[in-house]
N, C-alpha and C positions, 0 to 999 in steps of 0.2 A: 504494500500500500504506500503510495507516494503522498507526502504532506506538502502541499503547495504553500508558498509564501507570496501571495499576490501583491503585497504592498512593497516588497523589495524592488521588484522590477517595475519602474514607473513610466516606461515608454513603449510605444508600439514597436514591432519588430523592425520596421524601416528606419527608425531613428536611434536604435541602440548603438552605442559605441561612438556616437558623435558628441564632441565636446565643443566648448566655446572657441577653443584654439583653432578649430577647423574653419572658423570664419574670420580669423585675425589677419590672414593674408589676403590682400585685395585680389579680386578676380583676375584683373589684367596681369598682375604679377604671377599669380598661381598658375595661369595658363601657360606661362613661359618656362616654368621650371618643373622638374619631375616631382612626383609625390614623395620620393625618398629624400630629395634635397629639401623639400618643405618640412618633412618630419625632422630632419637633422637640424635645420635652422630653429625650429621650435624647441627642440631639446636643448640646444645651446643657449637660447634665450632664457629658458627656465633655469639653467645652471647659473647664468649671469645674474638673474634676479636674486637668487639665493646668495650669491657672492656679495652683491651690493647690499643686501639686507644686513650683512655682518657689520656694516659701518654704523648702524644704529645699535649702540651698545651702552649699557650702564653697568660698569664693573661691580660685581658682587662675588663673594666666595661661598662655595666652590662653583656655583653656576651663575653666569651673568644674565642680566636682562638684555635681550636682543630682539631684532625684528625678524629673525630667521623663521620662527614658526609661522608667522604671517605669510612669508614668502613660500614656505613649504606647502601650506594650505592652498595658496593661490596657484602654485604650479600644479599641484595634484588635481585640483578642480578644473583648471584650464586645459591641461594636456591629456588627461585620461591615464589609464593604468600604465600602459607600456612606456609611453613617452615620459611620464612623470618619474617612473622608476629609473629609466636611463638617465634622466636629467639629474636626479639626486645621487645616483650611483656615480655619475661623472664628477659631481661636486665632491663627494667623499673621496674618490680616487685621486683627483688633482691635489686635494689637501694632504692626503696620505703620502704622496710622493714628494711633497716639499713646498708647494705653493701656499703662501700665507692667506688662505681663504676662510679659515675658521674664525670664530669669535676671538677678539683681542689679538689678531694676527697669528693665531695658532696654526701649526702645520706639523706634518710628519706622523709616522705610525705611533710614536709615543703619545701624541695628543689624541689620536683615535682610540688608543687603548687606555687613555687616562680617565679621570673622573667623569668627564662629560661625554665620553665616547658613546655611551648608550643612547644619548639624545641624538647623536649623529646617525647612528643606525636606525633609531626611531624615525628620523626624517624620511628615510627611504621607505620604511614600512607605512608611515602615515601618508606619504604621497601616493603609494600604491592603493591604499584603502580609499582615500578621498577620490582618487582618479577613477577607481572602479565604480564608486557610488555616483560620480558625475556621469559616467557612461550609462548608468541606469536611470538618469534623469533627476537625481536628488537635488541638483543645484539650480533647477529651473524655477522653483518657487521658494519663498523665504524660509518656511518651516523646514522643508527638506534640506535646504542649503545649510541652515543652522545645525541640523542633525548631522550632516556629513562632516562639517568642520569640527563639531564637538567630538565625534568619533575619532577623527584624525588626531586631535589634540590628546585624547585619552591614550591613543596608541603611542604617541611620543613619550608620555609619562610612564606608560607601562614598560617601555624599553629602558628609559633613562634612569628611573628611580632605583630599580634593583641593581643595575650596573653601578650606579653611584655608591650604593650600599656595600657592594663587594669590593670595589677598588679602594674606597676610603675606610673600609673596615668599620662601618657603622651598622646599626640595626636598620631594618627596612623602615621602621617608624621614624628614626632620625633622618634617614635619607629623604623621606617624604616631607619632613618638616623643613629641610633646607633646600630641597631640589624640586618641590612641587608647590607646597602651600604658599610661599611668598609670591608665586607667579600667577596664581589663579585669577586675580583681578585683571592683571595685565593681559593674560591670555584670553580672558572673557571679552575684553575690548577688541583684541585681534580677531577672535572668532566672529564677532558681530560685524566687523569691517569686511572680512573675507566673505561671510555669508551674504552680506548685502550687495556685494559687487556682482555676483553671478546672476541673480534674477534681473538686475538692471541691464546687464550686458546682453542677456537673452532677449530682453524686451527691445533693446536697441537694434539688434540684428533681425528683429521681426519674427523670431521663432517662438510662437505661443503654444506650448503643449497643452493638452487637455487637462481637465481637473483630475487630481490624484485621488 
């Protein structure tokens, strides 16, 4: 017996897998380049957005306040599952090999394996989850968009807090106290900003899905 989850998939078959990034490239330009080149360009733009978001940082120990989670949510929702994963994996890779693209100019495998490494891995996982939900249409109305961004943020914490506890030899409760609790209000603002952008963007491009 199969148990259906009708509210998870929010789009008709013809629209599944389409995200707002598929409308970011002007038609005249899109007609002149291959679909592969277009996908690569979007992946690189996603990586660039996350890199630029590291410039917004308020130093705190052991986890700083940054704009990265907002960028991760935006990249996930805009690019969809595969492109978002590639974009964040590329971000993680170029930082791991030595480019100073992490918060506070961090770089190298020692940073990836350090106290905040779990959050970096969580970025990839969150982008994947938000991207998949966007492909299912969650980002086309405000409540669904909020839900997708909230789930993505929880994924980041679920990866980051246990990793922080292990690396810093804290209890999980202590890791949550220093690596989650202080950021809840800041992240709530970022979730609302990200969640609000997508329904507006869909309205602008003229794609009005049916009622959920």
